[in-house]
C-alpha positions, 0 to 999 in steps of 0.5 A: 506544538499546537493541539491539532498538530499533536493530535495529528501526530498521535493519530498517525503513530497509532495508524502506523502501529496498526499498519505494522500489526496488520502486515504480519501473515501466518505461516501457512506452508510450514517452512517459515514462509507464508503462502502466496494466498496469505501474502495476498490477504495481508497485502490487501489489508496493508493497501487498504490501510495505506489508502486510509493513511493517504486520505487522512493525510490529504486533510491534515491541518499543516504542511508538516503533517502532510510531509510526515504522512508522505514519508510514512507512505514512502516507508510502507511502499518501499520498505526498509530496504528502499532508497528513500526509507526513513526509520521512524524514531523509536521504531524497530519495525522493518516493513518489507514494503508493498513494492517488494511484495508485489514484485515477489509475486511475479516470481511465484505465479509462474510456478502455480498450477493455473491455466495459462490465460489465468496466469497471464491475467494475474501477471498483468494485474501484478505489473499494474499493481507495481506500477501504481505503487511506484507512481504513489511512491513518487508522488509521496516523495515529491511532497516531502519538501512541498511548501504550499499546503494546497499543492501538498493536499492535491498531491496527497489526493494523487497518492490516494488515487494511485493506491486506489487504482492499485487496489482496483475496485471492480465496476461496470466501466472499463478498468485496468486490472490490479489487486482485485483481479489477483484476489479473485483469481485465488478465490480471496476476493470475498475475504475482508472488506469490499474493495475501495470505491 
């Protein structure tokens, strides 16, 4: 194994550990489950870290590195209950999965004391987030067996684009609502970093 490959694998493992650590959220409801607001803040952090992993993967030096990162992204998007989940060697972490979390919001939002138009906008944004995550997962899945490095890099840039669309950076042009709309609706948009551009 050459030094570049070793360094890439070590960096990926460190980033994966960081992602797993950021995924935990505080118990805000007192019954052992995090509040929706805590889930959203944690989700935003995980999604930003997935964006970083996809960007890192797009510039990986070998096809094997890109395949490894593609599987890591599939794991983070699908979670341990996902059909394509592959447990990393030596890991006991069982991520819930971004898709599972986003679809869980659909059940929680109708019970929130929010005006109907706001609920409708949040539900539409939630469905968009789930759709973009599915597209990112599907593209990452297609890269696990890719043999051409240029095609794999292009595919990883597509994964990045889908993840960025799920985050929804607000701008002056027309856009499809996503996570940023949900964070704004709950007054959480000013926490942490600015949305990805």
